[in-house]
C-alpha positions as CSV (number, residue, x, y, z in Angstrom):
1,X,-14.3,-3.7,24.0
2,X,-16.1,-5.8,21.4
3,X,-14.8,-5.3,17.9
4,X,-18.1,-3.8,16.7
5,X,-18.1,-1.3,19.6
6,X,-14.4,-0.6,18.9
7,X,-15.0,0.2,15.3
8,X,-17.9,2.4,16.2
9,X,-15.7,4.3,18.6
10,X,-13.0,4.7,16.0
11,X,-15.5,6.0,13.5
12,X,-16.6,8.5,16.1
13,X,-13.0,9.8,16.4
14,X,-12.2,8.3,19.8
15,X,-8.4,8.3,20.0
16,X,-8.4,5.8,22.9
17,X,-10.2,3.4,20.6
18,X,-7.6,3.8,17.9
19,X,-4.9,3.1,20.5
20,X,-6.7,0.0,21.8
21,X,-7.1,-1.2,18.2
22,X,-3.3,-1.0,17.6
23,X,-2.4,-2.4,21.0
24,X,-4.8,-5.3,20.6
25,X,-4.1,-6.4,17.1
26,X,-0.5,-5.3,16.4
27,X,1.2,-8.2,18.4
28,X,-1.2,-10.7,16.7
29,X,-0.3,-9.5,13.2
30,X,3.4,-9.4,13.9
31,X,3.2,-13.1,15.0
32,X,1.1,-14.0,12.0
33,X,3.5,-12.2,9.7
34,X,6.4,-14.3,11.0
35,X,4.2,-17.4,10.6
36,X,3.5,-16.8,6.9
37,X,7.2,-16.2,6.2
38,X,7.6,-12.4,6.5
39,X,11.2,-11.6,7.6
40,X,11.6,-10.4,11.2
41,X,12.9,-7.0,10.1
42,X,9.7,-6.4,8.0
43,X,7.1,-8.0,10.2
44,X,6.3,-5.0,12.4
45,X,6.3,-2.6,9.5
46,X,3.9,-4.8,7.5
47,X,1.6,-5.3,10.5
48,X,1.3,-1.5,11.1
49,X,0.7,-0.9,7.4
50,X,-2.1,-3.4,7.4
51,X,-3.6,-2.0,10.6
52,X,-3.7,1.5,9.2
53,X,-5.0,0.5,5.8
54,X,-7.7,-1.7,7.1
55,X,-8.7,0.8,9.8
56,X,-9.2,3.6,7.3
57,X,-11.2,1.4,4.9
58,X,-13.5,0.2,7.7
59,X,-13.9,3.7,9.1
60,X,-15.0,4.9,5.6
61,X,-17.4,1.9,5.2
62,X,-19.5,2.9,8.2
63,X,-22.1,0.1,7.7
64,X,-19.7,-2.8,7.4
65,X,-18.5,-4.8,10.4
66,X,-16.3,-7.8,9.8
67,X,-17.7,-10.9,11.5
68,X,-14.2,-11.6,12.8
69,X,-11.9,-8.6,12.9
70,X,-8.8,-10.5,13.8
71,X,-9.3,-12.9,11.0
72,X,-10.1,-10.1,8.6
73,X,-6.8,-8.4,9.5
74,X,-4.8,-11.6,9.2
75,X,-6.3,-12.2,5.7
76,X,-5.3,-8.7,4.7
77,X,-1.7,-9.2,6.0
78,X,-1.5,-12.6,4.2
79,X,-2.6,-10.9,0.9
80,X,0.0,-8.1,1.3
81,X,2.7,-10.7,2.2
82,X,1.9,-12.7,-0.9
83,X,2.0,-9.6,-3.2
84,X,5.3,-8.5,-1.7
85,X,6.8,-12.0,-2.1
86,X,5.6,-12.2,-5.7
87,X,7.1,-8.8,-6.5
88,X,10.4,-9.7,-4.9
89,X,10.5,-13.1,-6.7
90,X,9.8,-11.4,-10.0
91,X,12.6,-8.8,-9.2
92,X,15.1,-11.5,-8.4
93,X,14.2,-13.5,-11.5
94,X,14.8,-10.4,-13.6
95,X,18.1,-9.7,-11.8
96,X,19.4,-13.1,-12.9
97,X,18.8,-12.0,-16.5
98,X,20.3,-8.5,-16.0
99,X,23.4,-6.4,-16.6
100,X,24.0,-6.1,-20.3
101,X,26.8,-3.7,-21.1
102,X,25.8,-1.0,-23.7
103,X,28.2,1.9,-24.6
104,X,29.9,1.6,-21.2
105,X,26.7,1.6,-19.2
106,X,24.8,-1.4,-17.7
107,X,21.2,-1.7,-18.8
108,X,19.5,-3.6,-16.0
109,X,16.6,-5.7,-17.4
110,X,15.2,-6.2,-14.0
111,X,14.1,-2.6,-13.9
112,X,11.9,-3.0,-16.9
113,X,8.4,-4.3,-17.3
114,X,7.6,-7.1,-19.7
115,X,6.1,-4.6,-22.2
116,X,9.1,-2.3,-21.8
117,X,11.5,-5.2,-22.4
118,X,9.6,-6.1,-25.5
119,X,9.9,-2.7,-27.2
120,X,12.9,-1.0,-25.6
121,X,14.3,-2.7,-22.5
122,X,13.6,0.2,-20.2
123,X,12.2,3.3,-22.0
124,X,9.0,4.6,-20.5
125,X,6.1,4.2,-22.8
126,X,5.3,7.9,-22.7
127,X,8.5,8.6,-24.7
128,X,8.6,6.1,-27.5
129,X,6.3,3.9,-29.6
130,X,7.3,0.9,-31.7
131,X,9.5,1.8,-34.7
132,X,8.1,0.3,-37.9
133,X,11.1,0.8,-40.1
134,X,14.7,-0.2,-39.5
135,X,13.9,-2.2,-36.4
136,X,17.5,-3.2,-35.5
137,X,18.7,0.3,-35.3
138,X,15.5,1.4,-33.5
139,X,16.1,-1.3,-30.9
140,X,19.7,-0.2,-30.4
141,X,18.6,3.4,-30.0
142,X,15.9,2.4,-27.4
143,X,18.5,0.4,-25.4
144,X,21.0,3.2,-25.4
145,X,18.4,5.8,-24.4
146,X,17.1,3.4,-21.7
147,X,20.6,3.2,-20.2
148,X,20.9,7.0,-20.3
149,X,17.7,7.4,-18.3
150,X,18.3,4.6,-15.8
151,X,21.8,5.8,-14.8
152,X,20.2,9.2,-13.8
153,X,17.6,7.6,-11.5
154,X,18.0,6.6,-7.9
155,X,17.2,3.1,-6.8
156,X,13.9,4.2,-5.4
157,X,12.9,5.9,-8.6
158,X,13.9,2.9,-10.6
159,X,11.7,0.7,-8.4
160,X,8.8,3.2,-8.7
161,X,9.2,3.3,-12.5
162,X,9.1,-0.5,-12.6
163,X,5.8,-0.6,-10.8
164,X,4.4,2.1,-13.0
165,X,5.5,0.3,-16.1
166,X,3.8,-2.9,-14.8
167,X,0.6,-0.9,-14.3
168,X,0.5,-1.5,-10.6
169,X,-2.4,0.6,-9.2
170,X,-1.5,3.8,-7.3
171,X,-3.3,2.5,-4.2
172,X,-1.1,-0.6,-4.1
173,X,2.1,1.4,-4.7
174,X,1.0,3.7,-1.8
175,X,0.5,0.7,0.4
176,X,3.9,-0.8,-0.5
177,X,5.6,2.6,0.2
178,X,3.7,3.3,3.3
179,X,2.3,6.5,1.9
180,X,-1.1,8.1,1.6
181,X,-2.7,7.7,-1.9
182,X,-2.4,11.4,-2.8
183,X,1.2,11.4,-1.7
184,X,2.0,8.4,-3.9
185,X,0.1,9.9,-6.8
186,X,2.1,13.1,-6.6
187,X,5.4,11.2,-6.4
188,X,4.4,9.3,-9.6
189,X,3.5,12.6,-11.3
190,X,6.8,14.1,-10.3
191,X,8.7,11.1,-11.7
192,X,6.9,11.4,-15.0
193,X,7.8,15.1,-15.3
194,X,11.4,14.4,-14.4
195,X,11.6,11.8,-17.1
196,X,10.3,14.2,-19.6
197,X,12.6,17.0,-18.5
198,X,15.6,14.6,-18.7
199,X,14.9,13.6,-22.3
200,X,17.1,16.3,-24.0
201,X,20.1,15.6,-21.8
202,X,19.7,11.8,-22.2
203,X,19.5,12.1,-26.0
204,X,22.5,14.5,-26.0
205,X,24.6,11.8,-24.3
206,X,24.2,9.4,-27.2
207,X,26.4,9.2,-30.4
208,X,25.2,11.3,-33.4
209,X,23.9,8.2,-35.2
210,X,21.9,7.0,-32.2
211,X,20.6,10.5,-31.7
212,X,19.3,10.5,-35.2
213,X,17.5,7.2,-34.7
214,X,16.0,8.4,-31.3
215,X,14.8,11.7,-32.8
216,X,13.2,9.7,-35.6
217,X,11.4,7.5,-33.0
218,X,10.3,10.6,-31.0
219,X,8.9,12.2,-34.2
220,X,6.9,9.0,-34.9
221,X,5.7,9.0,-31.3
222,X,4.4,12.6,-31.6
223,X,1.9,11.4,-34.2
224,X,0.4,8.9,-31.7
225,X,-2.0,9.7,-28.9
226,X,0.0,10.8,-25.8
227,X,-0.8,9.1,-22.5
228,X,-1.9,11.3,-19.7
229,X,0.8,12.2,-17.2
230,X,-1.7,12.8,-14.4
231,X,-2.9,9.9,-12.2
232,X,-6.5,9.8,-11.0
233,X,-7.2,12.2,-8.2
234,X,-9.2,9.5,-6.3
235,X,-8.3,5.9,-5.6
């Protein structure tokens, strides 16, 4: 079946057309993934992710037919592979700068965005703003609170928090996680709510002096506009 006819059948809800689409292009994308350096263990997963994402986008754009569907899919996979490689390279670079011991805990800088590293080395922006007075003690308080939050998060939640702090779009996070957009948005919202709910326990785990500095920072943050904790309902 020609690619134009194949897309038309898929848009009409023909399940056989969807099966043919996957059977025709999945082997091609797996081979191409290996060609552009995707590890063997990840090649099939990335190929299926690209096939699903491109299929839904093309089904929604009913008037658009790529001149070369195979080339269009390979370009999408190459873009995803590049984004994934950059994210991994950035993570590895941060890991080499990581692991600073603070009050018996390890604050891992690789889990923090550039902005978070600048102001707090890991504290989510929705909790604290820059302290204008006594910056040395404020920085120490942020680092201690960062450690308290991070040790309570799973590896998956730390990775998600890193992406959120780097302002990665929800659609891209959903693509990386292999989730629907709405599912990824709900997961991000749940993580924000968990962080807020964890705040009292995290503060309580600090020394009295650090608690005093943290409460001062939180009081200052209350005077600033509060970012919304709800992601957009539509990509």
